MIVOMAR-110033 format. One record per residue (C-alpha): x, y, z. Coordinates in Angstrom, 3 decimals, decimal comma, padded with zeros to 6 digits. Layout:
<pt xx="X" yy="Y" zz="Z"/>
...
//
This chain:
<pt xx="023,160" yy="075,286" zz="-030,627"/>
<pt xx="019,133" yy="075,651" zz="-031,251"/>
<pt xx="018,926" yy="079,699" zz="-029,801"/>
<pt xx="016,925" yy="078,280" zz="-026,804"/>
<pt xx="017,567" yy="080,413" zz="-023,773"/>
<pt xx="019,822" yy="078,881" zz="-021,059"/>
<pt xx="018,617" yy="080,476" zz="-017,476"/>
<pt xx="021,567" yy="082,446" zz="-016,259"/>
<pt xx="023,340" yy="081,719" zz="-012,358"/>
<pt xx="021,711" yy="083,588" zz="-010,403"/>
<pt xx="023,264" yy="086,234" zz="-007,838"/>
<pt xx="022,885" yy="085,727" zz="-004,344"/>
<pt xx="021,423" yy="089,098" zz="-004,003"/>
<pt xx="018,710" yy="088,650" zz="-006,431"/>
<pt xx="017,349" yy="085,656" zz="-004,597"/>
<pt xx="018,604" yy="085,986" zz="-000,975"/>
<pt xx="015,024" yy="087,739" zz="-000,063"/>
<pt xx="012,638" yy="084,951" zz="-001,175"/>
<pt xx="014,748" yy="082,386" zz="000,362"/>
<pt xx="014,961" yy="084,587" zz="003,695"/>
<pt xx="011,116" yy="084,011" zz="003,318"/>
<pt xx="010,884" yy="080,576" zz="002,662"/>
<pt xx="013,852" yy="080,415" zz="006,289"/>
<pt xx="011,432" yy="082,272" zz="008,215"/>
<pt xx="008,627" yy="079,870" zz="007,429"/>
<pt xx="010,688" yy="076,739" zz="007,579"/>
<pt xx="013,758" yy="077,019" zz="010,146"/>
<pt xx="015,053" yy="074,022" zz="009,341"/>
<pt xx="014,702" yy="075,006" zz="005,321"/>
<pt xx="011,758" yy="072,257" zz="004,633"/>
<pt xx="012,184" yy="070,752" zz="001,701"/>
<pt xx="015,658" yy="072,215" zz="000,992"/>
<pt xx="017,183" yy="070,965" zz="004,313"/>
<pt xx="019,437" yy="068,617" zz="002,629"/>
<pt xx="021,261" yy="071,245" zz="000,743"/>
<pt xx="020,861" yy="074,402" zz="002,441"/>
<pt xx="021,408" yy="072,628" zz="006,686"/>
<pt xx="023,618" yy="069,760" zz="006,272"/>
<pt xx="025,654" yy="071,234" zz="003,804"/>
<pt xx="024,766" yy="068,969" zz="000,786"/>
<pt xx="025,498" yy="070,808" zz="-002,450"/>
<pt xx="025,728" yy="068,780" zz="-005,430"/>
<pt xx="023,529" yy="068,777" zz="-007,980"/>
<pt xx="022,551" yy="065,435" zz="-006,982"/>
<pt xx="021,218" yy="066,477" zz="-003,632"/>
<pt xx="019,309" yy="069,592" zz="-005,309"/>
<pt xx="017,608" yy="067,065" zz="-007,618"/>
<pt xx="016,713" yy="065,143" zz="-004,524"/>
<pt xx="015,069" yy="068,704" zz="-003,357"/>
<pt xx="013,309" yy="069,260" zz="-006,399"/>
<pt xx="011,518" yy="065,912" zz="-006,242"/>
<pt xx="010,891" yy="065,786" zz="-002,500"/>
<pt xx="009,140" yy="069,026" zz="-002,980"/>
<pt xx="007,118" yy="068,007" zz="-006,109"/>
<pt xx="005,655" yy="064,701" zz="-003,830"/>
<pt xx="004,977" yy="067,009" zz="-000,803"/>
<pt xx="003,168" yy="069,379" zz="-002,803"/>
<pt xx="005,923" yy="072,867" zz="-001,792"/>
<pt xx="005,681" yy="074,925" zz="-004,892"/>
<pt xx="008,073" yy="077,066" zz="-003,362"/>
<pt xx="010,581" yy="074,776" zz="-002,159"/>
<pt xx="010,207" yy="073,666" zz="-005,793"/>
<pt xx="010,774" yy="076,737" zz="-007,408"/>
<pt xx="013,742" yy="077,914" zz="-004,972"/>
<pt xx="015,067" yy="074,035" zz="-005,411"/>
<pt xx="014,929" yy="075,052" zz="-009,108"/>
<pt xx="016,847" yy="078,283" zz="-008,661"/>
<pt xx="019,539" yy="076,228" zz="-006,344"/>
<pt xx="020,464" yy="073,984" zz="-009,091"/>
<pt xx="021,294" yy="076,841" zz="-011,617"/>
<pt xx="023,864" yy="078,094" zz="-008,724"/>
<pt xx="026,981" yy="077,326" zz="-008,028"/>
<pt xx="028,351" yy="074,904" zz="-005,209"/>
<pt xx="029,721" yy="077,460" zz="-003,550"/>
<pt xx="027,200" yy="079,793" zz="-004,259"/>
<pt xx="025,005" yy="077,526" zz="-002,174"/>
<pt xx="027,011" yy="077,332" zz="000,681"/>
<pt xx="027,193" yy="081,279" zz="000,874"/>
<pt xx="023,486" yy="081,601" zz="000,472"/>
<pt xx="022,490" yy="079,712" zz="003,030"/>
<pt xx="024,991" yy="080,853" zz="005,668"/>
<pt xx="024,301" yy="084,777" zz="004,335"/>
<pt xx="019,785" yy="083,720" zz="005,121"/>
<pt xx="020,939" yy="082,745" zz="008,609"/>
<pt xx="022,937" yy="085,977" zz="008,778"/>
<pt xx="020,046" yy="088,428" zz="007,708"/>
<pt xx="017,216" yy="086,533" zz="010,053"/>
<pt xx="019,521" yy="086,897" zz="013,179"/>
<pt xx="020,706" yy="090,616" zz="011,814"/>
<pt xx="016,787" yy="091,348" zz="011,091"/>
<pt xx="015,784" yy="089,485" zz="015,054"/>
<pt xx="013,819" yy="086,161" zz="012,933"/>
//
């Protein structure tokens, strides 16, 4: 190995506030829609979101898609569910 650090897989509690804030501004998930709304959670779908966000100058969506890319497919599904639950609980 060349000594480069590999980004660790983020936990949902570490990132949920950022995703909840994005969801509040984009209730259909904006650039992340195909992964977090439509549940297409394979890496290729996340890669599409990165490009879509970049092409649409959605810097926050691009940053969050990069986080999704480091998460497992199971985490991606749980994240969407947990953000919706948090929004419903908080009355958003």
